[in-house]
C-alpha positions, 0 to 999 in steps of 0.5 A: 383180517388175516393178511397172510399169503395163505389167504390169497392162493392166487390173488392175481387172478382174483383181483383181475377178475374182480376188476373185470367184474366191476368194469362190466357190472358198473358200466365203467368202460366199453370195449375199445375205450381209451383209458388214462390211468393216474399213476403215482407210483404207489402200490394201488396205482401200479396194481391198476396199471398192471391189471388194465395193461394185462386185459387191454387186448381182450377188451380192446382198451388203449392204455395211457398213464399220467403222473403229476409231480406235486413239488412237495417232497423234494427228492422223493417226488423226483424219485417217484416221477423217475420210477413211473417213467421207467415203469411205463417205458418197460410196459410200453405205455405212453405216460404224460408228466407235469410238475407243479408247486402245490404249496405255492398254488394252494396259497394262491387258491386259498386251499389246503395242500391236499385239496389243491393237489386233488384239484390240480391232479384232476385238471391235469388228467382232464386236459390230457384226455381232451388234448389226446382224445382219451375217453376215460380217466381211471384212478386207483381208489380202493375198498379201504379208501372208500371206508376211510372217506366215509368215516372222515366225512362222518367225523367232519359232519355230512349229509346224504351226499357225503355218505355216498362215498367215492363214486364208481363213475363220475359224469366227467368220465373218471372211473374207479375200477379198484373200489371192490378190491381191498388194500390187503388184496392189492398188497398181496397182488404186488407181492405175488406179481413181483412188480416194484412200487414206491411208498410215500413217506407221508402215508404214515404221517398221522397229522393227516386225518385220513392217515389217522383213520387208516392206522388208528381208527379202522384197526380199532373198529375191526378189532373191537366191533366188526372185523368186516367193518370195511366191507360193511361201510362199502356196502352201506355206501352202495345202498345209500347210492341207490336212494341218493340217485333217486333223489338226484333224478327227482331234484333235477326234474324239479330244478328244470321246471323251477328254472326256465332255460332262458333264465337258467342259462344266463343267471343259474336262477331258481324261482323262489316262489316255486322253491317255497312250494317245497319245505325250505329245510327239506333235502329236495330244496338242498339238492335243487340248490346243488343242481344250480351249483353244478350248472355253474361249473366245476370248482364250487364247493358248497358245504352245509353251512353255505346251503343253510345261508342260502335257505335263510335268505329265501324268507326275506322279501328284500334283496339279499346276497351272500358271497361264497368260496371261489367267487360264487355269489348267491343273490335273492332278487326280483323273485329269483335266486341267482347264482353268479360268478364274481371271478368273471370279468368283461372284455377290457376296451381301450380307455382314455388313460391309465386311470380310466376304465372301459368294459363291455357288458353283455348281460350273461354274467356278473362283471367286475370293474376292478378299477372302481371296485364294483360288480355289475350285471344287467337283466330283463324284468317286468316293470311291476317286479322291478318297482316292488323289488328294486333296491339300492344300486338298481337302475331301471331303463325302458327296455322297449325304447332301448330295443332290448327284448331278451338277454342276447340283446344286452350289449353295452359299454360301461366306462369312466367319464370323458371330456365332452360327454353329453346326455339327453336331459329333456323330452325335446331331445336336448342334451347337457354336459355330464360335467355340469350335471355333476357340478350341479349335484355337488359331486366332488371331482375325485368322485366323478371319475368313479361314476360308471357311464353306460353307453350303447355300442354306438357311443350314445350315453344312456345313463350315468349310473346312480346320477341320471338316466337319459330322458330317452330311456327313463321309465314312465307309467307306460313302461312295460319291460325294464332293463335292470342294471344292478351294481354294488361294491365288492370285497376283493 
């Protein structure tokens, strides 16, 4: 592609018109919108800042900027921050700044520096928007970025979603007005406008896959196969986006039918019997699983191998679970595919000493009891399902006798044992000491401290989990509804 000035007689007008057309045709922003622009100091983001600043009055836009110092490139990163600060001061644009230590945070988050930087950057933008009532976040991804992203995903291996490329507008309000503008056009815009910008020295480091695609693969494809390969890849993503949108909407409708709101809100569960109506290896089943993932919230990255693991579990009749990245556990149990957050923890209450534990469990998620290395959750099911599907680590109590009718009624204390603890052992209501019960069952003293004691909020003991359920709440042939308590060890 010719990159000479003659190819761009008035690129400032051309680029501005392209961006305005993209905003209007893609519905990226309405007149009067407030927009936060992510500005690194590079040519792309400075170009976007300049164009939006130039068209703000005609469209009633309120423009802000944000810059995240990643703490990676030392003096160069400080230089970038000072450049952005000076640029925004000259343009009269309010800019928000934050400095983080990406290498340190990446290690703590168990991510690559690139992934951690991206995650923290978008978190920063989101926080600024919420705190300042800003409607949208604009990032400077361009047409070349789109081509590079698609090629990178193809090389790594991807499905239909990966071929969609970078979205023009995300559901969280992130917009990409530059996606129809090439890098060559941006560079010429900067040359003609005379606006300064910063060059990131890492952009030429070909140890990064994206840079190698940019500097080696794409030029080879342009010279040897198709001089318009960047436009071709961009057009391909637009076509795939239409097909994928249809599949998304169909899958979302099916997901809402397979996962009733009462169950979905608490456990993000899909009914396996219904899910099997769809061929388990089909794209629809995969998209339904991603719907559940999305409802769990941001931050859960499921790769194809993770979805394959989940699909393999669907054929099992017993309880099975798999732990996925970032604390997401997926379990097949009682006819449901459950998505749970292992990072959640209950409210810690005062315990009798430093060695004890005391936690409030409300049934809306999986809780960790770190002191004894177990996770626990409670939910309502019917007696027949519980009898058929119960596994090791499941304790059942009569939900009707407990007065638990739905998930909102689940509120119990789970704690370590205490001196004088007593539990109902006989139908006449007589109680016995837990200590004597443990001795009779030959439970060693050190093990007794690790047995979870489940109590009602008034202090009544309903179970020593794994040892004995209170006679008042034991299941019987007449029991209809079960409060199922599932607990198991977890790997930290």
